[in-house]
N, C-alpha and C positions, 0 to 999 in steps of 0.2 A: 356347439359342443366341442370339447377339447379332445385332443388325442388320449388314448388310454395311458394310465399311469405305467411306470415300469413294472410295478407289482402286478397290475392287471394283465400286462402282456406276458409276464413270466408265469402267472397262474394259468393263463390260456395255453401257453406252450407246454406246460407241465401236464395239464389235463388232456390236451390233445395227444401228446406223446404216450401217456399212460394208457388212455382208453384205446388209441388205435394200435399200439404195440401189443399190449397185454391182451386186449379184446381180440385183436387180429390173430394172434397166435392161438388163443383158445378156440375161435371160430375155425381156423384151419385145422386144428387138431380134431375138433368135432366133426368137421366135414371128412377128414381122412378116416377117422374111426367108423363113421356111419357108412361111408362107401366100402371100406374094407369088410365090415361086419356083415353088411346086407349082401353085397354083390359076390364077395369071395367066400366068406365063412358060411353064410346062411344058404345062398343059392347054389353055389358051386360045390361046397363041401358038406352041406347039410349039417353044420356043426357051428351055430352062432356063439359069439363070445359071451360067456356068462358074465353079467354085470355091466355090459356095455351101456345099457340104458341108465344105470346108476351114474356112471362117469359122464354121460351126456347130460343128464339132469343137473349134476353139480357144476359141470362146465358152463352150462347156461345161466345158472345162478351167478357164477363169477362174471360172465360177460355183462350181465344185467348190472351187477354192482359197479364194475368199472365204468360203465357207461352213464350212470345216473348223473353224476357231477358234470360230466362233459355235456350231456344233453341239456341239463339246466342252463349251463353257461351259453349254449348256442341256440336256445329257444326251441327245443325239440319237444318240450312239455306243452301241454295244451293251456292256452291263455285266452280268455274270452274278454274282449274289450268293447262290449255293447254300449256301455254307458259313457265311456271316456270322451267320445266326440261331443257330447252334450254338457260335459263338465268344464268349469273354468280350470285353467292350468293349477291354481292353488288347490282346489278340491281334488283334482286328479292326483296331484302330488301327495296329498294327505291320505287319499285312499290307497295309493301305492305303498306308502309307508306302512299303513295299517296292514295291508295284505303281506308285506315282508315280515312284519312283526309276528303275525299270526302263523305264517309258514314256518318261520324260524322256531317258534315254540312247538309247533306240531312235529317238525323234523327232529328237534332236540329230544322230545319224548319218544318218538319212534326210534331213534338211534339208541337212547337208553334201554328201551324195552327190548330191542334186538340183541343188545349186549347181555342183558339179563337172560334172555332166552339161550344165548350161547352158554352161559354158565350152567343153566338147567338142562341142556340137551343131553349131556352124558348121563346125568342123574336119572332122567326119565327114559333113557334108551332111544333117543331120536337118532335113527340111522336110516341109511338107504335099505331097500328091501333085499337085494341079493348080496351085495359085498359087505353090508353092515358097517359103511363108512359113517362116522359120526357127523352130524350136521353142525357141531360146535364151531369149527373154524369158518364155516360159511356164513353163520350168524354174525360172527365178528367182522367178516369182510363186508357184509351188507350194513352193519352198524357203522363201520368206518366210512363207507361210501355215503351213507345218509348224513353222517356228521360233516363230511366235506361239503356237501350240498348246503347244510345249515350254515356253515361258515361262509359260503359264497353269498348266501342271503344277508348275513351279517355285514359282509363287506359292501354289498349293494345298499344296504340300509344306511351305512355310514356315508356312502357317497351321497345318497339322498338328503340326509340330515345336514350335510355340509353345504347343500345348495347345488350340487352337481347333478348332472343328468346321466341316466343309464344309457348304454348302447342300444341301438335297435338290434334285435337278435340276428338279423342277417348280416350285420356289420361286424359282429364279434370275431369272425374268423379272419377278416381281411386286415392288412396292416394299418388301415386308416379307421379301425373301429373305435368307438367312443367309449367313455366311462371308466370302468375299472382298469 
């Protein structure tokens, strides 16, 4: 297998930076808010922050959204390869292409429906319980994250159709990773 293309290395670096920086900031904020709200405001002062749960839920949605493409690129998603050892390389490659096509179609529909749900969120009053924060921007964030995941599958599909090999998931992070 060859070294990853410059585009693949750049995509990996961007995904890593976005998910670790933005996700890390969100997780640190969630931790700080939780500790402050529970230990100081609730336990010590008996006056919890109203709407803290709303903020924590929305921050968690954001963390999940920024980690979906990164997790896909690094093999964090579940993959069952029970039949692959019994397949010829050609049949294995065809089945992998088929799975990538189906996955891309499912993710494209999912992204589209999330985007449409974002448009409808304000109309139908979809908000958090206490602070009444609209879910609309969070639908858009999830839609964009799923679209990025679909684009990653398209890129992997192009590599497969050109006769290339995809990286083993545990090699993606390292400088010698293969594929994209």
